[in-house]
C-alpha positions in Angstrom: -12.2 -16.9 -17.2 -13.5 -16.5 -20.3 -17.3 -15.4 -19.2 -17.7 -11.3 -19.0 -17.4 -9.8 -15.7 -20.1 -7.4 -14.1 -20.1 -5.4 -10.9 -21.4 -2.1 -9.4 -18.8 -0.6 -7.1 -20.0 2.7 -4.7 -17.5 4.6 -3.1 -18.1 7.9 -0.8 -15.6 9.7 1.0 -15.9 13.0 3.3 -13.3 15.2 5.1 -14.1 15.1 8.7 -12.0 18.0 9.7 -8.4 18.4 11.9 -6.8 16.5 8.9 -9.1 13.2 9.2 -11.1 11.5 6.1 -13.6 8.9 6.1 -14.6 6.8 3.2 -16.4 3.2 2.4 -17.0 1.3 -0.7 -19.3 -1.4 -1.9 -18.8 -4.2 -4.4 -21.6 -6.1 -5.9 -20.9 -9.0 -8.7 -23.7 -8.5 -11.1 -22.4 -11.3 -14.0 -25.0 -13.7 -15.1 -27.9 -11.9 -13.4 -26.6 -12.3 -9.7 -26.9 -9.7 -7.1 -24.3 -11.1 -5.0 -22.2 -8.9 -2.3 -18.5 -9.2 -2.9 -16.7 -7.0 -0.8 -17.7 -4.5 1.9 -14.8 -1.9 2.9 -14.5 1.7 5.3 -11.5 3.7 6.4 -10.8 6.3 8.5 -7.3 8.3 7.8 -5.2 11.1 9.6 -2.9 12.7 7.8 -0.8 15.5 9.8 2.5 16.7 12.2 5.2 18.6 11.4 5.4 19.7 7.6 2.3 16.5 7.6 4.9 14.3 8.0 3.0 11.4 9.4 -0.4 9.3 8.2 -2.2 7.2 10.3 -4.9 5.1 9.2 -7.5 2.1 10.0 -9.0 0.0 7.2 -12.0 -2.7 7.4 -13.3 -4.7 5.3 -15.7 -7.4 4.7 -15.0 -10.0 2.0 -18.5 -12.0 1.8 -17.3 -14.5 -0.5 -17.8 -18.2 0.8 -16.9 -21.4 -1.5 -16.1 -24.9 0.6 -13.0 -24.3 1.1 -12.4 -20.4 1.7 -14.4 -19.3 5.0 -15.9 -15.2 4.6 -13.2 -13.1 5.9 -12.9 -9.9 8.1 -10.3 -7.9 8.1 -8.9 -4.5 10.0 -5.8 -3.3 9.6 -3.7 -0.5 11.4 -1.1 1.6 9.4 1.6 4.3 10.6 3.5 6.1 7.7 6.1 8.6 7.8 7.3 10.8 4.9 11.0 11.7 4.8 11.2 15.2 5.8 14.7 16.0 5.5 15.6 18.2 8.3 13.2 20.7 10.7 14.5 23.5 12.3 13.8 24.8 16.2 11.4 27.4 13.7 9.7 24.6 12.3 9.0 22.8 15.7 7.9 26.4 17.4 5.8 27.1 14.8 4.0 23.6 14.7 3.6 23.6 18.5 2.0 27.3 18.8 4.4 28.6 21.1 6.2 31.7 20.0 2.8 32.9 18.8 2.5 35.3 21.5 5.8 36.5 21.6 7.3 34.6 23.6 
């Protein structure tokens, strides 16, 4: 495209505690004097497990772009990610589960 692209993107994120984080963003097209909403997205993410080995992510996205060939899109994605830990010892499992805190 040879025309200038002007857009405004606003986003925010917030930790919710216990490894949870929420975030949201919105994108507007300001090209050629327009104020048109393009995309809206939100996500909820959890990081945790033994040695922070797992991430659970829920993403929502709304694409407001529409023309005669493409309709608007609402999308929800669930993602489960695991990182390589090497080896986990019995001590790591006991520490994470809280067992043995009272000497047992």
